[in-house]
LOMARKOL-576472 format. One line per 4 residues: number of its first residue (from 1); their letters; for each residue x, y, z negated of C-alpha. Coordinates in pm, 1 decimal. Each point is the difference from the previous one (the first is absolute). Layout:
BEGIN
NUM	A	X/Y/Z; ...
END
This chain:
BEGIN
1	MSDY	2864.2/3150.9/-2683.1; 217.7/-62.7/313.5; -112.5/-361.3/29.5; -324.6/-83.3/171.1
5	PELR	-101.7/-366.1/40.1; 8.1/-187.3/324.0; -345.4/-14.3/138.2; -158.6/-316.9/117.9
9	LLVG	-309.7/-208.4/59.0; -94.5/-282.8/-229.4; -188.0/-262.4/193.6; -51.4/-364.7/-133.6
13	GEVI	325.0/6.6/-180.8; 201.3/139.8/292.3; 177.3/331.2/-36.0; -13.4/189.7/325.3
17	SASA	250.9/287.3/20.0; 9.3/320.3/216.5; 253.2/-156.3/236.2; -256.9/-260.2/99.4
21	RETI	-293.1/229.6/93.1; -106.9/348.4/145.9; 48.7/252.9/-265.7; -115.3/347.7/-111.3
25	DVLN	197.2/242.6/-214.0; -81.1/71.7/-364.2; 68.9/356.6/-105.8; 109.7/158.2/-322.6
29	PATG	-266.4/284.3/-40.7; 251.6/212.7/-196.8; 223.1/29.1/305.0; -201.5/-121.2/298.6
33	EAIA	274.7/-241.3/84.6; -29.4/-370.1/93.3; 117.2/-228.6/-281.0; -87.3/-347.1/123.7
37	ALPL	-145.3/-195.6/288.9; -321.3/-195.6/-60.0; -78.7/-308.9/198.6; -339.7/-33.6/151.2
41	ATAA	-195.1/-331.8/11.0; -78.4/-159.2/332.3; -333.4/-169.8/74.0; 174.3/-331.3/-56.8
45	DLDA	129.1/125.8/-343.5; -359.5/87.9/-103.4; -130.0/-336.0/112.2; 279.3/-171.6/-200.1
49	ALEA	-90.4/218.9/-307.1; -361.3/-102.4/45.5; 82.9/-372.7/15.5; 226.4/43.0/-311.0
53	AKTG	-277.9/177.0/-181.3; -232.9/-295.2/80.3; 243.6/-247.6/-128.5; 92.6/211.9/-300.1
57	FAKW	-357.5/35.0/-97.3; -65.3/-384.4/-1.8; 304.9/-23.5/-231.1; -59.0/304.8/-234.6
61	RKTS	-367.1/-60.3/-58.4; 91.8/-348.6/-143.2; 269.9/142.0/-226.5; -107.3/-4.0/-364.0
65	ADER	-92.1/320.7/-165.6; 278.5/-47.3/-255.4; 253.4/-38.3/283.2; -129.6/298.5/191.7
69	EGVL	7.1/213.2/-308.1; 361.4/-101.8/-82.3; 113.1/86.9/370.9; -171.7/339.0/-11.4
73	RRGA	164.9/80.6/-338.2; 335.1/-90.2/125.7; -53.0/224.3/298.3; -110.5/276.4/-230.6
77	ALIR	322.7/-39.4/-201.5; 207.5/16.7/315.2; -184.1/316.2/108.0; 90.9/165.4/-334.5
81	ERSK	366.6/-109.6/39.1; 4.1/153.6/348.8; -201.4/305.7/-68.6; 298.3/246.1/42.6
85	EIGA	110.6/-160.6/329.3; -349.2/-16.2/140.1; -84.4/363.0/-127.8; 313.8/127.9/154.9
89	AITR	-109.6/-138.3/337.0; -340.9/155.9/-28.5; 144.5/337.1/-70.6; 222.4/-33.9/315.0
93	EQGK	-288.5/-97.7/233.6; -296.6/185.7/-166.6; 144.6/304.1/-172.1; -147.0/-10.3/-346.0
97	PLKE	224.5/72.1/-294.4; 198.8/-301.1/-123.2; -160.9/7.0/-340.8; -350.3/-22.9/167.2
101	AIGE	127.1/-278.3/228.0; 134.1/-211.8/-279.0; -323.9/55.0/-197.3; -195.7/-125.0/300.4
105	VIYC	202.3/-324.7/4.6; -48.6/-50.0/-370.3; -367.1/44.7/41.8; -0.7/-275.4/267.0
109	AMLL	157.7/-239.8/-272.2; -253.6/105.4/-241.9; -287.0/-66.2/245.2; 148.5/-339.4/89.4
113	EFYA	29.0/-93.5/-360.2; -373.0/68.8/-46.6; -86.4/-196.9/314.7; 207.8/-292.5/-123.8
117	GECK	-215.0/-20.0/-302.6; -314.4/10.3/230.0; 121.6/-334.2/142.6; -156.1/-167.2/-298.1
121	RQYG	-300.0/230.0/-40.9; -197.7/-94.8/311.5; -291.0/-141.1/-182.4; -299.0/-158.9/157.8
125	RTLV	-328.5/-85.7/-189.9; -239.9/-291.4/-53.2; -369.6/90.0/10.4; -254.7/-142.9/-236.2
129	RPDG	-189.1/-304.2/147.4; -191.2/-294.9/-134.3; 197.3/-322.1/-89.0; 97.3/-182.3/319.6
133	QRVE	64.9/327.1/188.4; 296.2/217.6/21.2; 68.2/328.6/185.4; 336.4/148.7/9.6
137	VRHE	116.1/334.4/144.1; 359.7/-16.3/116.7; 231.5/283.7/116.0; 246.5/-107.6/266.2
141	PVGP	269.6/186.4/194.5; -150.4/158.0/326.3; 297.9/-101.0/222.8; 291.5/165.6/163.1
145	VAGF	2.0/377.0/-24.5; 124.3/278.2/232.7; 118.6/307.6/-195.0; 85.4/338.6/153.5
149	SAWN	158.6/264.5/-204.7; 72.8/377.1/0.0; 341.3/181.5/-3.3; -70.9/217.8/-311.0
153	FPAL	60.8/-262.5/-256.0; 227.0/-250.5/189.8; 16.9/-253.5/-290.5; -329.6/40.8/-188.4
157	NVMR	-218.1/-10.4/317.0; 161.5/-330.1/87.9; -30.5/-140.0/-339.6; -373.3/85.0/3.2
161	KIGG	-33.7/-188.1/329.9; 168.8/-316.2/-124.0; -32.1/-27.8/-385.8; -375.4/-67.9/-12.2
165	PLAA	6.8/-253.4/279.0; 296.8/-189.7/-142.2; -172.6/-22.9/-348.0; -316.2/-123.1/162.5
169	GCSV	185.2/-268.4/191.9; -3.0/160.2/351.4; 293.5/36.5/243.3; 78.1/343.0/147.7
173	VVKP	145.3/161.6/314.5; 83.9/349.7/-92.5; 93.6/295.5/220.6; 168.8/276.8/-193.0
177	SEET	19.7/336.5/162.8; 269.7/17.2/274.9; 98.0/347.1/-132.6; 85.1/-141.3/-341.3
181	PAGG	78.0/-376.9/26.1; 263.3/-65.1/-263.0; -218.4/48.8/-310.1; -243.3/-266.9/98.8
185	LGIV	280.1/-242.5/115.2; 163.8/32.2/-326.1; -312.9/-86.5/-185.1; -71.9/-303.5/213.3
189	QALI	350.4/-124.6/-7.9; -6.8/14.4/-387.3; -320.7/-213.0/12.7; 168.7/-256.3/228.4
193	DGGV	308.4/-8.2/-210.7; -226.1/-49.3/-295.8; -154.7/-312.5/161.3; -292.0/104.9/220.6
197	PAEV	30.9/-246.9/306.4; 139.0/192.6/302.2; -307.5/-96.8/210.3; -240.0/131.4/-255.8
201	CQVV	115.9/367.6/47.0; 108.5/128.4/336.5; 118.0/346.8/92.4; -30.9/142.6/357.7
205	FGVP	39.3/332.0/161.6; -104.6/138.3/346.8; -224.6/235.7/182.5; -270.7/26.4/-252.4
209	DEVS	-300.9/-27.4/218.7; 156.6/-296.3/180.5; 86.6/-180.2/-312.8; -340.3/55.5/-155.3
213	RHLL	-193.2/-116.6/311.8; 210.4/-308.5/26.5; -35.8/-107.3/-368.7; -362.8/80.2/-16.1
217	ASPI	-81.8/-188.2/318.9; 112.6/-316.3/-168.2; -240.9/-226.9/-184.0; 272.1/-82.0/-241.1
221	IRKV	-27.6/340.6/-173.3; -315.3/1.1/-226.1; 51.1/335.3/-175.9; 139.1/340.6/100.1
225	TFTG	130.5/250.9/-251.8; 112.7/358.7/106.2; 123.9/319.5/-157.8; 3.8/305.9/236.9
229	STAV	-219.8/247.1/168.0; -368.0/-22.1/32.2; 22.7/2.7/381.7; 222.4/-311.4/11.6
233	GKHL	-199.9/-173.8/-267.1; -332.5/38.7/193.7; 196.5/-154.1/302.0; 127.5/-296.3/-194.7
237	AKLA	-339.9/-59.1/-161.6; -159.6/-26.3/346.0; 272.1/-243.9/110.3; -45.4/-211.8/-314.0
241	AEDM	-380.0/-5.6/53.9; 52.4/-185.3/331.0; 97.9/-306.0/-196.1; -192.0/78.8/-326.2
245	KRTT	326.9/47.7/-189.2; -17.9/141.5/-345.2; 156.3/339.9/-48.9; 134.9/240.5/-258.5
249	MELG	38.1/355.7/115.6; 191.1/251.5/-207.8; -31.9/315.7/205.6; 33.9/381.9/-17.4
253	GHGP	-124.0/225.7/-271.5; -26.4/378.3/-67.6; 17.6/9.6/-376.2; -216.8/254.4/-184.7
257	VLVF	120.0/141.3/-333.6; -282.5/162.0/-208.3; 146.7/243.7/-260.0; -250.6/143.4/-244.0
261	KDAD	49.6/305.5/-215.4; 4.8/-209.2/-325.8; 302.8/-200.3/133.7; 344.6/9.8/-150.7
265	IDKA	123.9/214.7/291.8; 369.2/-22.7/-71.2; -4.2/-376.7/-31.2; -212.5/-33.5/310.0
269	LDIM	251.5/218.4/191.4; 311.8/-196.9/-128.0; -147.8/-336.3/85.0; -185.1/79.2/334.9
273	AGAK	280.5/214.2/148.8; 238.1/-303.7/-49.8; -251.1/-235.2/138.8; -68.4/222.4/311.1
277	FRNA	363.9/22.0/102.7; 92.4/-357.6/-73.6; 131.1/-176.0/303.5; -39.3/340.1/182.9
281	GQVC	-385.8/-36.8/-28.9; 20.0/-323.5/221.2; -223.5/-196.1/-236.9; -346.1/-116.9/88.8
285	VSPT	-124.2/81.5/-346.8; 173.5/337.7/-2.2; -194.3/288.0/-163.6; -65.9/241.0/265.4
289	RFLV	-327.4/209.8/-20.3; 18.1/183.8/-341.6; -355.9/129.1/-82.3; 42.4/237.6/-287.1
293	EEDV	-274.0/159.3/-217.7; 3.0/373.6/83.3; 89.1/112.1/-353.8; 338.0/-162.3/13.7
297	FERF	65.2/3.6/376.2; 271.0/279.2/-1.5; 170.0/-152.6/-292.4; 12.8/-339.8/155.6
301	RDGF	100.3/119.3/339.2; 281.0/220.5/-131.2; 128.3/-279.8/-221.3; -5.0/-247.3/280.7
305	VERA	187.3/245.5/227.5; 269.8/47.0/-266.0; 52.6/-373.6/-32.2; 2.2/-61.2/373.5
309	KAVR	271.3/256.7/52.6; 210.2/-159.4/-282.4; 2.5/-347.5/170.7; 359.6/-95.3/101.5
313	VGDG	-10.7/-142.3/358.5; 285.6/-193.8/144.5; 146.3/-331.9/99.1; -158.7/-271.6/-199.7
317	ADAA	335.9/-135.9/-72.6; 92.0/307.5/-198.4; -82.6/-52.3/-370.4; -128.1/361.8/-29.3
321	TQMG	-250.3/-37.0/276.8; -370.8/6.6/-111.5; -154.1/-26.8/351.1; 169.1/-153.1/299.7
325	PMAS	-66.9/50.3/367.5; -311.5/-106.5/180.3; 45.5/-351.0/146.6; -4.3/98.2/373.8
329	ARGP	-14.8/295.5/232.7; -373.7/-44.9/25.2; -35.4/124.9/-361.3; 126.4/355.0/26.9
333	DGIQ	-152.6/37.8/337.8; -345.8/-95.9/-135.0; 28.2/223.4/-306.1; 112.1/291.4/207.1
337	SKVA	-301.1/-35.5/224.4; -255.2/-32.8/-275.5; 142.9/293.7/-212.8; -7.8/230.5/312.0
341	DAVE	-358.7/-94.8/61.4; -105.9/58.8/-358.0; 176.6/344.4/-12.4; -154.1/93.9/334.2
345	RGAK	-348.8/-75.4/-144.3; 69.3/213.4/-319.5; 177.8/-214.0/-248.8; 261.7/167.3/-211.8
349	LSAG	353.3/-155.6/10.9; 104.3/29.7/-361.5; 322.5/-196.8/16.8; 222.4/-168.4/245.1
353	GNRI	-130.3/-76.3/353.1; 331.3/-49.9/168.9; 237.5/-270.6/109.5; 329.1/-8.2/-184.2
357	GNQG	330.4/-8.9/207.1; 62.3/-133.6/346.7; 96.3/-358.2/-107.5; -227.8/-267.6/-109.9
361	FFHE	-379.0/37.4/-73.6; -22.6/225.3/-292.9; -286.9/230.0/-87.0; -68.9/239.7/-274.3
365	PTVL	-249.2/-82.1/-276.2; -304.9/199.8/126.1; -296.7/154.8/-168.2; -303.3/130.4/192.2
369	SEVP	-284.4/165.1/-188.5; -351.1/114.3/78.0; 2.3/-233.9/306.9; -312.3/4.0/218.4
373	LDAT	-195.5/-325.2/26.3; 26.8/14.7/386.5; 385.4/-12.4/-22.1; 137.7/-323.1/145.0
377	IMNE	204.0/-67.3/-324.6; -321.6/5.9/-220.7; -147.4/-280.7/219.8; 310.9/-203.5/108.9
381	EPFG	242.5/-157.1/-244.7; 324.2/209.2/10.6; 219.3/-280.2/-129.9; 277.0/243.5/-95.0
385	PVAL	115.5/251.1/-270.4; -306.5/217.6/27.4; -243.8/93.2/-279.3; -333.4/168.0/86.4
389	INPM	-143.0/211.6/-290.9; -354.2/144.8/17.1; -214.7/172.5/-262.3; -330.8/-175.8/-81.1
393	KGEA	-312.9/128.3/-175.6; -65.0/-308.8/-230.7; -52.5/-371.8/-26.5; -264.1/-47.1/257.8
397	EMVA	196.4/191.0/270.1; 314.8/-181.2/-84.3; -147.4/-344.2/11.5; -173.7/76.3/334.3
401	EANR	335.7/120.7/142.0; 183.8/-313.8/-140.2; -255.9/-223.2/182.8; -35.4/211.1/307.5
405	LPYG	257.5/-206.3/207.2; -36.5/-347.8/130.0; 300.5/-113.6/-201.2; -31.1/-157.5/-353.1
409	LAAY	339.1/-129.5/-114.3; 109.2/184.1/-306.7; -127.4/301.9/-198.8; 119.0/182.9/-310.2
413	AWTQ	-172.5/218.6/-255.9; 124.7/215.0/-293.1; -250.5/82.5/-269.3; -33.0/-30.6/-374.5
417	DVSR	-390.3/-54.6/19.3; -75.5/-362.2/-83.0; -343.8/15.0/153.3; 131.3/152.2/311.3
421	RMRL	267.2/-276.3/36.5; -279.5/-257.6/-11.8; -188.6/185.5/258.1; 301.3/34.0/234.0
425	ASDI	82.2/-360.5/-38.0; -350.5/-76.5/149.1; -34.8/284.4/243.0; 336.7/12.5/185.5
429	EAGM	11.4/-230.8/296.1; 347.8/-166.6/-12.4; 135.9/-334.5/-65.7; 231.7/127.4/-271.5
433	IAIN	-32.3/305.0/-234.5; 248.3/137.6/-250.9; -122.2/233.1/-270.4; 247.9/217.3/-167.8
437	AASV	269.0/-216.7/153.5; 170.5/-49.3/341.4; 55.4/-373.3/32.7; -270.3/-216.1/170.5
441	SAAD	223.3/-313.1/34.9; 78.1/-284.5/-231.3; 108.6/-360.6/52.5; -318.3/-125.0/-176.3
445	APFG	-247.0/240.8/148.0; -162.4/-18.7/338.5; 120.4/241.0/273.0; -213.9/100.4/283.9
449	GSKW	-250.5/254.8/142.0; -337.2/53.3/148.9; -156.9/161.3/312.8; 268.6/78.2/258.8
453	SGYG	270.8/-92.9/-255.2; -72.2/-356.9/58.4; -131.9/-309.4/-186.6; 131.7/-291.5/-176.2
457	LEDG	255.5/21.8/-301.2; 350.6/-69.8/-74.9; 179.1/-39.1/-340.2; -171.0/-140.3/-303.3
461	AEGV	-191.8/-320.8/-11.3; -200.8/140.2/292.4; 304.6/-1.3/221.0; 29.4/-377.2/-34.7
465	AACM	-374.6/-55.2/28.2; 6.5/192.9/337.0; 214.2/-292.5/128.9; -230.1/-273.7/-109.2
469	QSKT	-337.2/-136.9/121.7; -256.6/-175.8/-208.0; -130.8/-342.7/51.5; -304.4/-150.2/-168.6
473	VHEN	7.8/-378.9/-47.9; -347.3/-156.1/-90.8; 36.2/-360.3/-135.3; -238.8/-268.3/-125.1
477	A	100.1/-309.8/-186.1
END
């Protein structure tokens, strides 16, 4: 874990090191210390990336589906081979336990393998017409894509920005987070080493607003895809609208978990407590608002508190660690502010609530119960290791609370009632719902939300379709 890769820009086949540009420090969240210098792109670098993407698109869109599939499969194989190396870099820069980081990289390979198959499944159709007439619906790559990814999943967020476009025949300029650059760089380098032409996939870093404005101002970019906060997503959507660029926005959430009295409570506790504290709660689909039927509220709350207190917190490089630090100083600061506000308004602090130590960005797994609806944390995504557990009178009240906020990314429910499951699947406003489970992500399933959680889809066949446009050809003999 002592090694951390040299950071660089990848522009049109040129590798630009930190010695050649202005830099910022990348920090290890377990210590707060700088571990590397990250070069920042100049305006000229961004222009060069745009021109390379234009050239790369002209080449890649003409590459056969068989050849694109082979290249992506070779890239996926290299990602698997390098999973420990890339995972170790992610733990250093983001903080999550090494096992989680390696698992994230493996999932990138799985997603890319699915996308490779999609290269040959981009079917059009021929419409029924009289003899002498022919109408064909074609699906073609939309053009060069600008991708902006968040720091919580340094590799997976980048893969979601580049996998679908590459399968569709698009070129990409991707900007991983400046706070966690190595994971995304490792993924892109594996793809280039696997045969993706260098000009087809560029990696740039810089002041986020400056980079996004520069790339989105160019007519070369025809689609924008972003993972991050709702506020930034709205900003980028406005910029994209100026040039009618297509957009995919995967934004914030505030995941409700509906727990009914007929549920397997112990199973729900074991699975959902693990899901809550995964990646220190820094997950857009993290279960956060636990809405528990009154009859089992105390049992569920007490069981959750017991499990929260048992979580082993430490440096992600330590094999015994179950939850690492938060990724930056902003994390503990934000949690402390929201917890204090909730307690002041009457919430009960049932577990945690404090920072850990004076080095790095560690925070205790925290449980708040009976939290008033006017508390900030009940209305703004905490994005940290905090579970909010409230008693509820029954299904109607639980569904109303689940749908109360303007977010609609992921939701969860625990019940043995088959009829209720069907009702919840229809009534809960979310892009993804897990019933008696915690996972809402799979390589072949679309990933995305509704309302303020964004629009457009990644993963699955839909993730490739989002990077294509339809063309109808009417032909007479």
